[in-house]
N, C-alpha and C positions, 0 to 999 in steps of 0.2 A: 650602466646596465644593472638593473636590480634583480636580485634573486626572488624566487617565489616566496621565500620566507619573508622578505621585506614587503612584497606586494600583499601578502596575507595580513601582515601587521598593519599596513596602511589601510587596507580594506576594513579590518576590524575596527580601527580607530574611526574611520569614516562612518561606519554603521552606528557606532556608539553616539557620534555627534548627530547623525541624521535621524535616527530612529529613537533616540533617547534611552537606549539600553545597550549593554555590552554583550557581545557574543563572540567567542573564540572561533575563528575560521581556520586556524592552522591545525591540520591533522598530520600525524606522523606518516610519512610515506615509507612504510615497511622498514622503519629504523634507518633509512638511508640518509646520509649526511648531505646537506646542501651548502655550497659555498656562499659566502656573503656577496660575492660578485659573480654573476653568471657569465660564462664564456659560451655563447650560443653556438660556436663552432664545434663544441663537444656534443655532437648531435646524439650520442648514445644516452645523454641525460634527458632527452625530450620525454622519455617514457615516465619520468618522475611526475610530469604534469598529469598524465593519465592516472597514475597510481594515486596521486593526491585527490583527483576528481572522484575516484571510487571511494576513497576514504571519507570524503565529505558526504557522498551519497549514503553510505552505510551508517554514518554517525547521526542518524535522525533522532531527534529528541523525543522523549516518551510521550509528551502531550499531543504531538501531531497526529498520530494514528487514531487514538480514541476520538479526537475532535472530528476527524474526517468520517468516522465510522458509527458514531453513537446515535444518530437520529433515526435509524431504521426501526422497523417493527421486529427485528431480529435481536436487538440489543437494548438493554437498560444501562444507564449510567448508575454505577453503584459507588460505594465508598463514601468519602467525605469531601470530594471535590465539587463544591456547589456550582462552579461554572459549567462543568460537564453535566450535572444533573439538570440544571436549567436549560442548557442547550438541547438535551434529550427531550425536554418537555416543550420545545419550541418557544421558550422564553429567552430572548436574546437581549444582552446588555452590552453596549459598546465598551463599557468599563471593564468587562471580564478580562483579567490578566491573560487568560489562556488564548484569547483571540489574538492579542498582540504578540504573544510568544510564538504561536504557529505562523503568523505573518512573517515575523523575523526569521524563524527557522527556514521557511521556504524561500524567501527572497534572498537571504544571505547565501544559500546554496547557489542560486542562479547567478548572483553577482560573482561569487567565487569561481564558478565555471566559466564565466566570461573572461575572468582574469587568466584562467588556465588556457583558454583558447588563444588569447592574445600572446601568451608566452610561446605556445606551440607554433604560432605563425612566425615568431621571431626565429625559432629554430629552423623552420622551413626556409626562411629568407637567408639563413646562414649556411644552408646546404643540406639540411636533413631531407631524407627521401620524401618526395611529395605524397606518394600513396600512403605512406605510414602516417604522415602528419594529418592528411585528410581523414584517415580512418579514426585517429584519436579525436579529432574535432567532431566527427560524426557521432562517436560514442557519447561525447559530452553533450551534444545537441539532444540526444535521446534523454539524458538525465534532465536537461532543462525542460524538455517537453513534459516529462512526468510531473515535475513540480508545478509547471504552469497549469497543467490539467487539475491538479489538486487545489491550487489557488482559486481557479475559476469555479470549480465545483463548490467551494465554500463561499466565495464572495461574488461570483457572477462576473461583473465588470471589473477588470483589474488593470494594473500597469504591466507592460511588457518591457523589461530592461533591454537595452541594446548594446551596453558595454559594461565594464566592471566598475565604473565610477559611481558610487552611491549618490553623489550630488546630481548626476545626470537624471535621476528619477524626477527631479523637479520639473524637467522639460519634457517628460513623457506624458502623452495624453492617455486618458483612460480608454481602454479598449472594451467594447461590448463583449458579452459572453460569447456570442456567435462568432465574432471576429477573432477572439482568442482561440476558439476551437479550429477555425480555418487556418490560423497561423500555425497551430500545432500540426495539423495535417500537412501543410506545405513544408514545414520544417522537417517532418519525417520523410517527405519526398526528396528533400535535399540530402538527408543522411543515408537513406537506404542504399543507394548505389555504392557508397564508400564502405559499407559494413560487411563483415564476413557472412556468408550464407551457410551457417552451421547452427546447431543447437548451442545454447550457452555452455552446456557441460562438455562440448566438444572442443572448446577453445583451450589451447595449451598455454597461451601467453597470459591470459587473464581468465582463470577458471570461473565459469558462471557469468562472464562478462556479457555486455550488450552485443546483439547481433542484428542482422537485417530483420529477423522475425520479431524481435522485441519492438523495433520501430514500427513494423506493420501492425502489431497489436495495439500500440498506442495510437496509431493513425485510425484504426478501427474504433477505438474508444471515443476519440474526438468526433468522428463522423456520426457515431451513434447519438451523441448529444446534439449534433446538427440535424439529425433525422435524414441524413444523406445515406439512405440504406443501401444503395447500390455500391457506394464507396466502401461501406462496411463489408458487404458480401465479397467484393473483389479482394480486399486486403486479407480477410480471414480465409478465403478460398486459396489464396497464395500460400498461406501458412499450412493449411490442411493438405494442399497438393504437394508440398515438399516431401511428405512421407517421413519427416524427421521426428515428429512428435507423437507421443502416445500417452494414454492415461495410465497412471500407476495403478496396478491391480489392487494393491492394498491401500485403500483410502486412509485408513487409520495411521499407517506408518508414513504416509506421504508427508505428514506434518511433524514427524519425529526425526531422529538422527538418520535412519535408513532412507528418508526422503530427501536428504540433502543432495543438491545437484542432480535432481531427477529428470528423466526424459520429458516429463510433463511441464516443467517449469521454463517459462520464457524470460522471467526475471525474478531473482531472489537475492536479497541482501545477504552477503556472506559474513559469517562469524565463525570464530574458531578459538579453541583453547590449546590448539597445536598438539593435542594428544597427551598433554602433560598435566599432572595434578596440581602443579604450582607454576608461578611465573606469569608471563604475559597471557592475557585472555581478552580478545576483542568480542564484545557481546552487545546484544540489544537488551533493553530494559523490559524483559518479560515479567518482571515483578508487578508491573501495572495490572496484569491479568491473573496473577497468581493468588493462591489462597492466603488469607490472614490466619487461618487455623487449619492445619492438616497433620496427618501422621504419615510421613513418607516411609516407603518400604526400606529405603536406605537412610539410616539415621544421619542427622546432621545437615540435611539439605534445607536451605532457608525457604521461607514462604514469600508472599507478595502482599499487594495492597488491595486487591479485590475491587478494582474500579470498573469492571466490564462484565456484565451479567447477561446471559441469554434470556430471552423473554419466555414467559409462560405461553404466549401465543405461538411462538415458533415451535416449542416443544410439543404442544397439542397438534399443530399442523403436521409435524413429522410422525407422531403416533398415529394420526388418522390415515396417513399414507402407508403405514407399515414400513417407513423409510428408516430402518433401524441401523444400517451400516453408517449412514451419515449422521444420524442422531447420536450414536455412541461416540463418534469422533468429535462432534461439535460441542457437546454439552457434558460438563461434569456436575454430578448431583451431590447435594448435601441431604441429610435426613429431613431437615425442614423443607427443602425443595421438593422432595418426593411427596411429603405430606401435603404440600401446597397443591400439587397436581391431583392427588387423590381426594382432595376436598370436593372436587367436581365429581359427582356420581358417575359421569360418563367415563371417567378414567380411574375408577376405584381399583380395577384390576390392571396392573401394569406388567409388561414382560419381565421375566425372571431376571434378566441382565440389568435392569434398572436398579442401581445400588450406588452407595457413596464410596465404593471401593473399585478401583480400576483393575484390569487384568494383571497389571504389574504389582498390585498390592498396595498402592498409594490410597490412603483414606482421607476423604474430604469431610471435615467436621463442620458443624453448624457455626455460623458467625452472624452477628447482626447486620453486617454490611451487605449481604447477598444471600440468595438461595441457590444459585447456580454459578458456574464459572465456565469460561471458554476452553473447550478441549483442544481447539486448534492452536492455542498458545501455550499448551501444556506439554512439558517434556517429562516422561516418567523418571522418577528419581533413579531407577536402575539403569537409565541410559546416560546419566551424568558421569563424566570421567571421575574415577576415584581420586579423592583429594580436593575436588571442586565442590563448592557448597551453595552456589547461587542458583536460584530458581531459573530453569530454562537455559542454563549456561551451555554454550556450544550449539544451540539451535539456530538455524537460519530463519529468516523472515521472508515468506513467499509473497511476491507482489503480483505477478501475472502467471496464470496457469492455462494450459491448453484447453481445459474444460471451459474456461471463459471464452476462448476463441470459438469453440464449437457452439456455445450458446449465443454469443453475439451473432454468429453466422445465421443461426436459426431465427433470431429476433429480426434480422434484416430481411430474411425471406418471407416471414409471415406479415411483414409490412410492405411487401410488393417487390423486393429485389429479386433478381434472377441469378441462378448459379447451377452448375452441373452437379452439385452436392445438395441433396434435399434437406429441408428443415427436419423432417422425420428422422433421417439418418443421423444428423448432428445431435439431436436431442436424445435419441435412443442409445447412442454411443455412451453418453453420460449416464443415462438411466441404467444401462446394463452393468456398468461398473458398480453401481449401488445395489444390484440384485433385483431391479424392478423390471416389470414387463414392458414391452414395446408399446409406443403410442402410434397412432396413425392420424393423418390429417391434423397435425398439431396447430394450435391457435396461439395467439399472443398470450392468452391466459396460461396455456400449458408451458410456454417458454418462461414466463415470469415466475411461475410456480417452481419450475425446475431450477432456475437461478436462485430462488429463495432457499430451496433445499440444499443446493450445492455450495453457496457462497456465504452462508450466515457467518457473521463475525469477521468477514474479510473486507476491509477497505471501504466500507460503506456502500458496497455494490447494491444492496437491497434498497437503501434510501434513494440513491441516484436513479435507480430503475423506476421506482414509484413516483418520484418527483418529476421525472421526464414525461410521464404519462398523466400527471396530475391526479394520481389515485389517492385522493385525500382520505377516503373511507378506510383504506387499509392502513394508512399511517396514523389514523385516529384510533388509538387503542390505549387501554389501561389508564384512562383519564387524560391522555394527551390529545389535543385537538390540533390538527394540521390544516393550515390555510395556504393553498398553493402560492398566491401572490406574496403574502407576508412572510412565509416561512421557508421558501426554497433556499434562500441565501442568508448567511449571517451578516450583520452590519459591519462596516469597516471599523477597526479598532479606534477608539477615541484618540489614542496617542498618535496614530497615523493621520487622522483628520486634522489634528492640531499642527502637523508638520507639513503635510503635502496639500497645497491649496487646491489642486485639481480634484481631490477627493471631497473637499468641502463643497465645491461648486457642482459636483456631478449630481445630476437629478436622476435617481434610479427609478 
């Protein structure tokens, strides 16, 4: 009987051979020691499999998020990463290293989690409580569903692994995009009965961990892609009807330290510096979104790479709406950025708050890489624990919010689904938090505009919304021309085509 440490090592070696790249799958399970030989009758150790699964989930590599998010009209690729810049412009090249890296990141997660499930099943066979084992497996299925959703959103038709053996992928047929979404929906139906019916922040065992409502939200996302609008309405109504979730009043602080483990969040990746100025710190690479030149209010805080820039189109859209609460949260301005907006005579006079200094006193200076930066990935230097110096350190990464549940619900209703909660009510709950007036008889345009305002810079939601409805005119902006058939999905990485024959043979 092999330990998870051995399985992770074997899996890592298998991936290196299969995919032509090495990637470490072994993550520390909260510094807990794992014996070289596993005694599955020590059922108290089964939880280590769950801890390892969450560690893998939170250890997402920096390139995955911007690759998923950069193609919408809310974001420009900035900086010096040509693969991101070309992807943003809908110029895809199978040789881009970033495509292969994201493919490896997501698939290695899924294979790792299959291994964890297989280990949990061995503990169950050795006498571990069935309910506990099945809950752990269900939580991991939700993690797998999330990564399959991201894979399919990028590549369309993909492989669905069915066990932890990398070599088994040779025998997996390519699944069409629609079949992947149906698989995700069905997988969530399997998981939901085994999961706790609480908010993630109400869990005492794994704070912020997966619950039945996380699974329902992912089920709604998959069915939205399938245009199965009644299934979307049913899943979101169940979340809304629970009465457990609410929108955070302070939209700005939702994305800062006070927003960690918020009642609005159905899934967020957890990071911590454990309240200390030195020592262990688990963190996400927020430097990707950080400034290459700034003057932080707290001296000594590092900057970032400036790879992720809000668009002029988005900023003008928000100014036209008078949507200042969300604009102030979503966009950080440089002096050159402000001048760029004011070059348009229609925006020569800007609100007084538009400045390159935040309320906390952080100043964002000009830099040739960008004009603006993402405020949702910004943590004020004054909120960083004294002694820490990394940009964004101790900040969580929000994945699914209740606001998205509300607006998915509205989207389903304007497309013909039925519910006891109206589209107007769902949209206006989100608008009211932003200080905007109510709408009546909302349309699909209203819903998509609200999602644009609410979710800019978040997980590519804007691109996937517009791509789903083939709104090429809106994605064609700032010299970028979007063609629905050619540009919705990126091509399979060349490295994977060379290895997996079914990808070579698949006619997309």
